[in-house]
KOLLORO-998591 format. One record per residue (C-alpha): residue in one letter; y, x, z. Coordinates in steps of 0.02 Angstrom, whole numbers, plus 50000, padded with zeros to 5 digits. Example, Ala and Ser with C-alpha at 12.3 -4.5 7.8 and 13.67 -1.06 7.14 Angstrom:
A,49775,50615,50390
S,49947,50684,50357
***
This chain:
M,51374,50243,50582
S,51237,50361,50626
G,51071,50287,50673
Y,50904,50221,50618
E,50799,50063,50621
Y,50624,50044,50690
L,50498,49909,50735
K,50476,49877,50921
P,50321,49779,50975
R,50352,49616,51067
D,50242,49533,51198
D,50202,49390,51077
G,50126,49508,50947
D,50275,49506,50830
Y,50406,49645,50813
D,50591,49665,50836
L,50680,49761,50699
V,50794,49868,50806
Y,50944,49975,50758
H,50963,50130,50866
N,51139,50203,50866
S,51116,50391,50877
V,51293,50419,50938
D,51290,50314,51097
G,51103,50276,51111
E,51135,50089,51105
E,51001,49979,51028
T,51028,49814,50942
A,50888,49693,50895
L,50925,49640,50716
R,50790,49510,50691
V,50609,49464,50728
V,50477,49524,50605
P,50315,49424,50611
A,50158,49529,50638
A,50095,49476,50465
D,50250,49556,50387
K,50244,49718,50486
D,50217,49821,50328
W,50364,49733,50243
P,50505,49724,50374
Y,50638,49709,50237
G,50543,49575,50139
R,50385,49564,50037
P,50387,49639,49862
S,50398,49527,49710
N,50244,49504,49599
E,50319,49629,49478
E,50337,49757,49618
Y,50159,49722,49678
E,50096,49748,49501
M,50191,49912,49486
M,50119,49973,49653
S,49942,49919,49608
R,49951,50001,49436
S,50018,50160,49516
E,49875,50161,49643
R,49747,50132,49506
E,49819,50273,49400
H,49818,50389,49551
R,49635,50350,49586
L,49588,50379,49404
M,49683,50544,49397
E,49597,50597,49557
T,49429,50581,49468
D,49476,50645,49294
W,49386,50808,49331
W,49222,50712,49340
A,49232,50680,49154
V,49267,50855,49088
S,49154,50908,48946
D,49063,51046,49041
R,49012,50933,49186
A,48881,50796,49198
I,48957,50635,49262
T,48842,50520,49363
Q,48820,50336,49325
A,48900,50293,49493
Q,49054,50395,49445
K,49063,50309,49274
D,49047,50139,49357
Y,49185,50180,49482
R,49305,50236,49345
Q,49265,50081,49242
A,49293,49970,49394
L,49464,50050,49415
R,49506,50015,49233
D,49451,49833,49258
M,49559,49804,49413
T,49688,49705,49314
T,49555,49568,49292
H,49521,49557,49480
S,49552,49382,49550
N,49681,49450,49675
W,49778,49554,49547
P,49912,49613,49579
N,49909,49567,49765
L,49759,49675,49806
N,49690,49700,49980
P,49612,49867,50031
E,49437,49791,50018
D,49470,49738,49837
W,49469,49917,49776
P,49303,49992,49719
V,49222,50118,49836
K,49229,50297,49773
P,49054,50373,49760
E,49014,50536,49844
***
C-alpha cells in the first residue's frame, strides 16, 4: 500500500488518526487520538524512552554552550549557573517527564 497517516482535527477538540491512500485518494479513520496525546499518536513513550529523550536534550543544550567555557573567553556567572542547572536536571522533581517550563532559561 502507498499512503500516509495524519492527524485530522475533530469538532470535539480531539483528533482522528487518518490513513490516506495515495493510490485512490481514499481516507480511513483509524482511531481517535485525545487532544492530550496529540504529540504521541502512536502511544506515549516509556519512562526509559522519556529519560533517553531528556538526557539527549540536556546534552544538546550543554554542547550548544560549550563555547562559553573555552579558555580564552570569560564566562559569566549566569552562563555558569545555566550550565550547572542543566547538569542538575536529573534531580528535578519531574525527571524524566519534563515539561518545557522545567528547563532552565538560557541567558543572553
